[in-house]
C-alpha positions in Angstrom: -8.8 12.1 11.8 -9.7 15.8 12.9 -13.7 16.0 13.0 -15.2 18.3 10.4 -18.2 19.6 10.1 -20.3 16.4 7.9 -19.6 13.1 8.9 -21.1 9.2 7.3 -20.2 6.3 8.8 -21.6 3.3 6.4 -21.5 0.0 7.6 -21.5 -3.5 5.3 -22.7 -6.5 6.7 -22.7 -10.0 4.2 -23.4 -13.5 5.0 -20.3 -14.8 3.3 -16.9 -13.8 5.2 -14.7 -13.9 1.8 -17.3 -11.6 0.0 -17.3 -8.7 2.6 -13.6 -9.4 2.1 -14.1 -8.4 -1.0 -16.0 -5.3 -1.0 -13.8 -4.1 1.7 -10.7 -4.7 -0.7 -12.6 -2.6 -3.4 -12.2 0.2 -1.2 -8.9 0.0 -0.1 -7.4 2.3 -2.7 -10.5 4.7 -1.6 -10.7 4.6 2.3 -9.7 3.4 5.8 -11.9 0.7 7.0 -12.5 -1.1 10.0 -13.6 -4.7 10.2 -15.7 -5.2 13.6 -17.1 -9.1 12.9 -16.1 -11.6 10.1 -18.7 -10.7 8.0 -19.0 -7.1 8.9 -16.9 -3.7 8.2 -17.3 0.5 7.9 -15.5 3.3 6.6 -15.9 6.8 7.7 -16.1 9.8 5.9 -15.6 13.2 6.7 -15.8 16.3 4.5 -15.5 20.0 5.3 -18.8 20.6 3.6 -22.0 18.4 2.1 -21.4 18.9 -1.4 -17.9 17.1 -1.1 -19.6 14.4 1.5 -21.8 13.5 -1.3 -19.6 13.2 -3.9 -17.2 11.1 -1.3 -20.4 8.9 -0.8 -21.2 8.5 -4.4 -17.8 7.0 -5.6 -17.8 5.1 -2.5 -20.8 3.6 -3.3 -20.3 3.0 -7.1 -17.4 0.9 -5.9 -19.4 -1.2 -3.8 -22.4 -1.4 -6.3 -19.4 -2.5 -9.0 -17.9 -4.5 -6.0 -21.4 -6.6 -5.5 -21.8 -7.0 -9.1 -18.8 -8.8 -10.2 -18.8 -11.2 -7.1 -22.7 -11.7 -8.1 -21.3 -12.7 -11.7 -18.5 -14.7 -10.6 -21.2 -17.1 -8.2 -23.7 -17.0 -10.7 -20.9 -17.9 -13.5 -19.8 -20.8 -11.1 -23.5 -22.1 -10.4 -23.3 -22.6 -14.4 -20.7 -24.0 -15.4 -20.9 -27.2 -13.5 -20.2 -30.6 -15.5 -23.4 -32.0 -16.7 -21.9 -34.5 -19.1 -22.0 -37.3 -17.2 -26.2 -37.1 -17.7 -26.2 -37.6 -21.4 
């Protein structure tokens, strides 16, 4: 990709490799990303001006926040659906 005046690299790390893959997958239609380790990926944004870079950053981060919130909801729902019927 050609160099532009405004660039940003974001690196995301999570302890759970499947979570990091889900977060990376959430950006698949937005931007290309690179995986450097099982628990880390990064993406780069290049824009001609700062205003566009800020807009693209906000869009990507909102997507990552949504993916993170969904992963947390799934994790907490999984822990709350344990079968406690044998305790009675």
